[in-house]
MIZA-756242 format. One record per residue: residue number from 1; residue in one letter; chain; x, y, z of N, C-alpha, C in turn. Coordinates in nm, 4 decimals. Each point is the difference from the previous one (the first is absolute). Last residue first. Example, Ala and Ser with C-alpha at 12.3 -4.5 7.8 and 13.67 -1.06 7.14 Angstrom:
BEGIN
seq / type / mol / n_u / n_v / n_w / ca_u / ca_v / ca_w / c_u / c_v / c_w
2 / S / A / 1.2850 / -0.2250 / 0.7080 / 0.0820 / 0.1190 / 0.0060 / -0.0770 / 0.1090 / 0.0730 .
1 / A / A / 0.0290 / -0.5720 / -0.0070 / -0.0890 / 0.1190 / 0.0000 / 0.0900 / 0.1200 / 0.0000 .
end
This chain:
BEGIN
seq / type / mol / n_u / n_v / n_w / ca_u / ca_v / ca_w / c_u / c_v / c_w
113 / X / A / 0.7249 / -0.0978 / -0.1545 / -0.0758 / 0.0291 / 0.1235 / -0.0197 / -0.1253 / 0.0829 .
112 / X / A / 0.2013 / 0.0102 / -0.4432 / 0.0934 / 0.0363 / 0.1075 / -0.0706 / 0.0196 / 0.1334 .
111 / X / A / -0.2432 / -0.0811 / -0.4012 / 0.0701 / -0.1225 / 0.0360 / 0.1001 / 0.0248 / 0.1134 .
110 / X / A / -0.2326 / 0.3667 / -0.1890 / -0.0921 / -0.0850 / 0.0768 / 0.0673 / -0.1287 / 0.0430 .
109 / X / A / 0.2416 / 0.2950 / -0.2801 / -0.0213 / 0.0576 / 0.1342 / -0.0910 / -0.0861 / 0.0858 .
108 / X / A / 0.0673 / -0.1258 / -0.4531 / 0.1225 / -0.0169 / 0.0792 / -0.0173 / 0.0537 / 0.1431 .
107 / X / A / -0.3503 / 0.0711 / -0.3056 / 0.0129 / -0.1433 / 0.0295 / 0.1207 / -0.0238 / 0.0910 .
106 / X / A / -0.0587 / 0.4302 / -0.1707 / -0.0929 / -0.0282 / 0.1087 / 0.0037 / -0.1478 / 0.0389 .
105 / X / A / 0.2592 / 0.1341 / -0.3679 / 0.0506 / 0.0641 / 0.1217 / -0.0905 / -0.0301 / 0.1197 .
104 / X / A / -0.1391 / -0.1490 / -0.4267 / 0.1164 / -0.0740 / 0.0479 / 0.0561 / 0.0569 / 0.1294 .
103 / X / A / -0.3497 / 0.2309 / -0.2181 / -0.0492 / -0.1289 / 0.0504 / 0.1146 / -0.0812 / 0.0593 .
102 / X / A / 0.1092 / 0.3981 / -0.2211 / -0.0629 / 0.0273 / 0.1290 / -0.0530 / -0.1293 / 0.0623 .
101 / X / A / 0.1730 / -0.0244 / -0.4368 / 0.1062 / 0.0249 / 0.0974 / -0.0569 / 0.0244 / 0.1400 .
100 / X / A / -0.3076 / -0.0514 / -0.3562 / 0.0765 / -0.1229 / 0.0195 / 0.1069 / 0.0178 / 0.1073 .
99 / X / A / -0.2570 / 0.3824 / -0.1333 / -0.0775 / -0.0992 / 0.0744 / 0.0813 / -0.1254 / 0.0303 .
98 / X / A / 0.2688 / 0.4563 / -0.0593 / -0.0909 / -0.0770 / -0.0853 / -0.0670 / -0.1100 / 0.0830 .
97 / X / A / 0.1693 / 0.4478 / 0.2512 / 0.0432 / -0.1308 / -0.0491 / -0.1013 / -0.0593 / -0.0977 .
96 / X / A / -0.0477 / 0.4130 / 0.2582 / 0.0464 / 0.0131 / -0.1378 / 0.0470 / -0.1341 / -0.0584 .
95 / X / A / -0.3940 / 0.0905 / 0.3844 / 0.1418 / -0.0298 / -0.0169 / 0.0375 / 0.0183 / -0.1468 .
94 / X / A / -0.4207 / 0.1030 / 0.4090 / 0.0450 / -0.0070 / -0.1383 / 0.1513 / -0.0187 / -0.0018 .
93 / X / A / -0.4675 / -0.0818 / 0.3484 / 0.1414 / 0.0322 / -0.0196 / 0.0275 / 0.0028 / -0.1492 .
92 / X / A / -0.4437 / -0.0145 / 0.3823 / 0.0492 / 0.0097 / -0.1380 / 0.1461 / 0.0438 / 0.0005 .
91 / X / A / -0.4122 / -0.2343 / 0.3441 / 0.1299 / 0.0664 / -0.0090 / 0.0443 / 0.0007 / -0.1464 .
90 / X / A / -0.4987 / -0.0152 / 0.2362 / 0.0864 / -0.0757 / -0.0908 / 0.1256 / 0.0827 / -0.0210 .
89 / X / A / -0.4301 / 0.1034 / 0.2505 / 0.1165 / -0.0540 / 0.0717 / 0.0826 / -0.0948 / -0.0862 .
88 / X / A / -0.3883 / 0.2844 / -0.1251 / -0.0174 / -0.1453 / 0.0082 / 0.1135 / -0.0684 / 0.0770 .
87 / X / A / 0.0029 / 0.4716 / -0.0798 / -0.1306 / -0.0269 / 0.0616 / -0.0202 / -0.1494 / 0.0236 .
86 / X / A / 0.3839 / 0.1361 / -0.2350 / 0.0106 / 0.0368 / 0.1414 / -0.1309 / -0.0256 / 0.0734 .
85 / X / A / 0.0045 / -0.0612 / -0.4635 / 0.0799 / -0.1050 / 0.0657 / 0.0143 / 0.0300 / 0.1488 .
84 / X / A / -0.2025 / 0.3259 / -0.2680 / -0.0897 / -0.1132 / 0.0211 / 0.0727 / -0.1154 / 0.0682 .
83 / X / A / 0.2555 / 0.3745 / -0.1249 / -0.0942 / 0.0354 / 0.1078 / -0.0941 / -0.1158 / 0.0312 .
82 / X / A / 0.2915 / -0.0493 / -0.3670 / 0.0758 / -0.0006 / 0.1254 / -0.0922 / 0.0320 / 0.1183 .
81 / X / A / -0.1796 / 0.0325 / -0.4295 / 0.0251 / -0.1409 / 0.0322 / 0.0745 / -0.0097 / 0.1332 .
80 / X / A / -0.0708 / 0.4272 / -0.1753 / -0.1287 / -0.0566 / 0.0424 / 0.0146 / -0.1476 / 0.0372 .
79 / X / A / 0.3741 / 0.2473 / -0.1792 / -0.0306 / 0.0299 / 0.1409 / -0.1311 / -0.0607 / 0.0479 .
78 / X / A / 0.2535 / -0.2472 / -0.4042 / -0.0330 / 0.1395 / 0.0291 / -0.0455 / 0.0152 / 0.1451 .
77 / X / A / 0.3627 / -0.3817 / -0.1356 / -0.1414 / 0.0332 / -0.0220 / -0.0264 / 0.1467 / 0.0278 .
76 / X / A / 0.4618 / -0.2468 / -0.1750 / -0.0568 / 0.0747 / 0.1123 / -0.1462 / 0.0313 / -0.0324 .
75 / X / A / 0.4759 / -0.3139 / -0.1715 / -0.1413 / 0.0349 / -0.0161 / -0.0515 / 0.0685 / 0.1268 .
74 / X / A / 0.4530 / -0.1941 / -0.1052 / -0.0236 / 0.1423 / 0.0234 / -0.1442 / 0.0439 / -0.0165 .
73 / X / A / 0.1686 / -0.4612 / -0.0238 / 0.0369 / 0.0764 / -0.1194 / -0.0324 / 0.1484 / 0.0119 .
72 / X / A / -0.2826 / -0.3116 / 0.3260 / 0.1355 / -0.0161 / -0.0536 / 0.0198 / 0.0951 / -0.1180 .
71 / X / A / -0.3293 / -0.0266 / 0.4618 / 0.0064 / 0.0339 / -0.1418 / 0.1448 / -0.0102 / -0.0453 .
70 / X / A / -0.2977 / -0.2308 / 0.4154 / 0.1283 / 0.0606 / -0.0380 / -0.0012 / 0.0230 / -0.1503 .
69 / X / A / -0.3593 / -0.0867 / 0.4386 / 0.0164 / -0.0062 / -0.1445 / 0.1282 / 0.0759 / -0.0320 .
68 / X / A / -0.2283 / -0.2429 / 0.4737 / 0.0900 / 0.0915 / -0.0708 / -0.0010 / -0.0274 / -0.1497 .
67 / X / A / -0.2803 / -0.2380 / 0.3305 / 0.0465 / 0.1144 / 0.0781 / 0.0834 / 0.1025 / -0.0766 .
66 / X / A / -0.4280 / -0.3413 / -0.1252 / 0.1429 / 0.0124 / -0.0299 / 0.0534 / 0.1256 / 0.0696 .
65 / X / A / -0.4569 / -0.2293 / -0.0315 / 0.0640 / 0.0468 / 0.1226 / 0.1528 / 0.0042 / -0.0139 .
64 / X / A / -0.3567 / -0.0951 / -0.3370 / 0.0936 / -0.1056 / 0.0406 / 0.0747 / 0.0342 / 0.1286 .
63 / X / A / -0.3092 / 0.3120 / -0.1884 / -0.0725 / -0.1280 / 0.0050 / 0.0884 / -0.1105 / 0.0570 .
62 / X / A / 0.2048 / 0.4189 / -0.0818 / -0.0948 / 0.0070 / 0.1104 / -0.0754 / -0.1322 / 0.0177 .
61 / X / A / 0.2950 / 0.0517 / -0.3670 / 0.0762 / -0.0032 / 0.1252 / -0.0939 / 0.0000 / 0.1209 .
60 / X / A / -0.1958 / 0.0508 / -0.4262 / 0.0563 / -0.1348 / 0.0167 / 0.0721 / -0.0099 / 0.1339 .
59 / X / A / -0.1587 / 0.4219 / -0.1106 / -0.1129 / -0.0901 / 0.0174 / 0.0473 / -0.1422 / 0.0242 .
58 / X / A / 0.3130 / 0.3241 / -0.1149 / -0.0392 / 0.0124 / 0.1404 / -0.1219 / -0.0863 / 0.0304 .
57 / X / A / 0.1606 / 0.0375 / -0.4412 / 0.0940 / -0.0795 / 0.0799 / -0.0375 / 0.0034 / 0.1476 .
56 / X / A / -0.2341 / 0.2666 / -0.3223 / -0.0449 / -0.1395 / 0.0091 / 0.0960 / -0.0873 / 0.0809 .
55 / X / A / 0.0761 / 0.4741 / -0.1203 / -0.0742 / -0.0286 / 0.1227 / -0.0397 / -0.1461 / 0.0162 .
54 / X / A / 0.4401 / 0.1227 / -0.2970 / -0.1385 / 0.0473 / 0.0058 / -0.0700 / -0.0499 / 0.1269 .
53 / X / A / 0.4595 / -0.0941 / -0.1840 / -0.0122 / 0.1099 / 0.0967 / -0.1430 / 0.0527 / 0.0134 .
52 / X / A / 0.3547 / -0.4448 / -0.1660 / -0.1343 / 0.0581 / -0.0129 / -0.0187 / 0.1068 / 0.1077 .
51 / X / A / 0.3753 / -0.2972 / -0.0432 / 0.0200 / 0.1328 / -0.0599 / -0.1340 / 0.0687 / -0.0222 .
50 / X / A / 0.1644 / -0.3830 / 0.3934 / -0.0678 / 0.0267 / -0.1260 / 0.0472 / 0.1329 / -0.0576 .
49 / X / A / 0.0344 / -0.3847 / 0.4515 / 0.0772 / 0.0869 / -0.0894 / -0.0749 / 0.0136 / -0.1319 .
48 / X / A / -0.1260 / -0.1417 / 0.5417 / -0.0328 / -0.0124 / -0.1417 / 0.0798 / 0.1022 / -0.0793 .
47 / X / A / 0.0153 / -0.2894 / 0.4932 / 0.0314 / 0.1300 / -0.0586 / -0.0182 / -0.0175 / -0.1509 .
46 / X / A / -0.2321 / -0.3087 / 0.4088 / 0.0709 / 0.0195 / -0.1259 / 0.0271 / 0.1471 / -0.0268 .
45 / X / A / -0.2743 / -0.2494 / 0.3404 / 0.1424 / -0.0062 / 0.0353 / 0.0899 / 0.0234 / -0.1206 .
44 / X / A / -0.4919 / -0.0176 / -0.0166 / 0.0370 / 0.0983 / 0.1031 / 0.1474 / -0.0013 / 0.0419 .
43 / X / A / -0.1110 / -0.1604 / -0.5000 / -0.0691 / -0.0276 / 0.1261 / 0.0481 / 0.0990 / 0.1066 .
42 / X / A / -0.0005 / -0.1311 / -0.5844 / 0.0390 / 0.0875 / 0.1111 / -0.0803 / -0.0386 / 0.1240 .
41 / X / A / -0.0789 / -0.2168 / -0.4324 / 0.1241 / -0.0382 / 0.0679 / 0.0409 / 0.0832 / 0.1206 .
40 / X / A / -0.3963 / 0.0452 / -0.3158 / 0.0112 / -0.1423 / 0.0307 / 0.1169 / -0.0317 / 0.0931 .
39 / X / A / -0.0737 / 0.4422 / -0.1580 / -0.1183 / -0.0382 / 0.0763 / 0.0079 / -0.1465 / 0.0426 .
38 / X / A / 0.3288 / 0.1662 / -0.2900 / 0.0194 / 0.0502 / 0.1363 / -0.1180 / -0.0397 / 0.0885 .
37 / X / A / -0.0341 / -0.0981 / -0.4543 / 0.1025 / -0.0843 / 0.0631 / 0.0239 / 0.0426 / 0.1439 .
36 / X / A / -0.2894 / 0.2620 / -0.2561 / -0.0616 / -0.1307 / 0.0253 / 0.0993 / -0.0959 / 0.0642 .
35 / X / A / 0.1471 / 0.4293 / -0.1406 / -0.0814 / 0.0066 / 0.1207 / -0.0642 / -0.1343 / 0.0322 .
34 / X / A / 0.4691 / 0.0982 / -0.2515 / -0.1352 / -0.0436 / -0.0331 / -0.0835 / -0.0061 / 0.1273 .
33 / X / A / 0.4674 / 0.0959 / -0.0099 / -0.0738 / 0.1175 / -0.0432 / -0.1425 / -0.0356 / -0.0420 .
32 / X / A / 0.3921 / -0.2209 / 0.3601 / -0.0884 / -0.0163 / -0.1149 / -0.0671 / 0.1323 / -0.0311 .
31 / X / A / 0.3181 / -0.2771 / 0.3977 / 0.0176 / 0.1012 / -0.1034 / -0.0901 / -0.0316 / -0.1184 .
30 / X / A / 0.0711 / -0.1129 / 0.5678 / -0.0609 / -0.0420 / -0.1258 / 0.0158 / 0.1141 / -0.0991 .
29 / X / A / 0.2068 / -0.1951 / 0.5109 / -0.0122 / 0.1062 / -0.0994 / -0.0615 / -0.0598 / -0.1253 .
28 / X / A / 0.0292 / -0.1129 / 0.5784 / 0.0313 / -0.0360 / -0.1378 / -0.0289 / 0.1180 / -0.0921 .
27 / X / A / -0.0511 / 0.0262 / 0.4753 / 0.0953 / -0.1112 / -0.0056 / 0.0240 / -0.0509 / -0.1413 .
26 / X / A / -0.1533 / 0.4723 / 0.3261 / -0.0343 / -0.0883 / -0.1112 / 0.1040 / -0.1103 / -0.0044 .
25 / X / A / -0.2064 / 0.4291 / 0.3617 / 0.1001 / -0.0930 / -0.0535 / -0.0550 / -0.0809 / -0.1175 .
24 / X / A / -0.0561 / 0.5016 / 0.3040 / -0.0684 / -0.1079 / -0.0708 / 0.1058 / -0.0902 / -0.0621 .
23 / X / A / 0.0868 / 0.4177 / 0.2340 / 0.0295 / -0.1279 / 0.0642 / -0.0770 / -0.1173 / -0.0598 .
22 / X / A / -0.0415 / 0.4752 / -0.1175 / 0.1288 / -0.0492 / -0.0461 / 0.0361 / -0.1362 / 0.0603 .
21 / X / A / -0.4807 / 0.2637 / -0.1065 / 0.0726 / -0.0680 / 0.1071 / 0.1297 / -0.0624 / -0.0545 .
20 / X / A / -0.2488 / 0.4501 / -0.2129 / -0.0131 / -0.1453 / 0.0106 / 0.0901 / -0.0546 / 0.1099 .
19 / X / A / -0.0703 / 0.4566 / -0.2335 / -0.0900 / -0.0288 / 0.1118 / -0.0195 / -0.1501 / 0.0192 .
18 / X / A / 0.2606 / 0.2113 / -0.3572 / 0.0566 / 0.0422 / 0.1279 / -0.0828 / -0.0429 / 0.1201 .
17 / X / A / 0.1268 / -0.1439 / -0.5493 / -0.1067 / 0.0172 / 0.0984 / 0.0626 / 0.0322 / 0.1350 .
16 / X / A / 0.2859 / -0.0745 / -0.3673 / -0.1035 / 0.0864 / -0.0562 / -0.1122 / 0.0293 / 0.0983 .
15 / X / A / 0.5557 / -0.1370 / -0.0080 / -0.1256 / -0.0278 / 0.0690 / -0.1032 / 0.0993 / -0.0505 .
14 / X / A / 0.4532 / -0.2010 / -0.2368 / -0.0666 / 0.1254 / 0.0344 / -0.1329 / -0.0397 / 0.0623 .
13 / X / A / 0.4713 / -0.3021 / -0.0074 / -0.1378 / 0.0238 / -0.0410 / -0.0379 / 0.1440 / 0.0274 .
12 / X / A / 0.4483 / -0.3294 / 0.0098 / -0.0337 / 0.1411 / -0.0243 / -0.1402 / 0.0183 / -0.0588 .
11 / X / A / 0.1724 / -0.3953 / 0.3569 / 0.0013 / 0.0302 / -0.1432 / -0.0450 / 0.1443 / -0.0213 .
10 / X / A / 0.0432 / -0.1755 / 0.4429 / 0.0927 / -0.0886 / -0.0714 / 0.0108 / 0.0279 / -0.1496 .
9 / X / A / -0.2975 / 0.2126 / 0.3317 / 0.1372 / 0.0317 / 0.0406 / 0.1019 / -0.0795 / -0.0813 .
8 / X / A / -0.4710 / -0.0574 / -0.0523 / 0.0397 / 0.1303 / -0.0542 / 0.1369 / 0.0456 / 0.0486 .
7 / X / A / -0.1883 / -0.4187 / 0.1563 / 0.0185 / -0.0003 / -0.1451 / 0.0526 / 0.1337 / -0.0506 .
6 / X / A / -0.1273 / -0.0502 / 0.4558 / 0.1264 / -0.0644 / -0.0295 / 0.0306 / 0.0051 / -0.1502 .
5 / X / A / -0.4156 / 0.1597 / 0.1414 / 0.1042 / 0.0853 / 0.0578 / 0.1394 / -0.0549 / -0.0332 .
4 / X / A / -0.3785 / -0.2542 / -0.1065 / 0.0212 / 0.1075 / -0.0961 / 0.1095 / 0.0941 / 0.0486 .
3 / X / A / 0.0212 / -0.5055 / 0.1618 / -0.0865 / 0.1167 / 0.0186 / 0.0308 / 0.1025 / -0.1084 .
2 / X / A / 0.0461 / -0.5561 / -0.0085 / 0.0721 / 0.1268 / -0.0033 / -0.1000 / 0.1126 / 0.0218 .
1 / X / A / 0.0678 / -0.5826 / 0.0539 / -0.0840 / 0.1192 / 0.0000 / 0.0879 / 0.1247 / 0.0000 .
end
């Protein structure tokens, strides 16, 4: 298990949401830009990596109780998505890493925990 607080100290993320619990934890990572795949695979212990920045990602994250959505490749949602994520207690991060590289880095960090 890794907490969000621990994660953001280990990799260069930009934190997009400020009103969220940094002590929320996750134990696996799922990377997909297809919402139907995320709906089938994300769970409350998953950090979800995507480049999708529209509001529908928050619907999936909320339904699946996903604690964190990580945008790869420098993707950043607009302010309305960030505000809605804060209302739903969904942590949003962005990273300049490509999805494949970010997935590998997170895999390695989780295996070290």
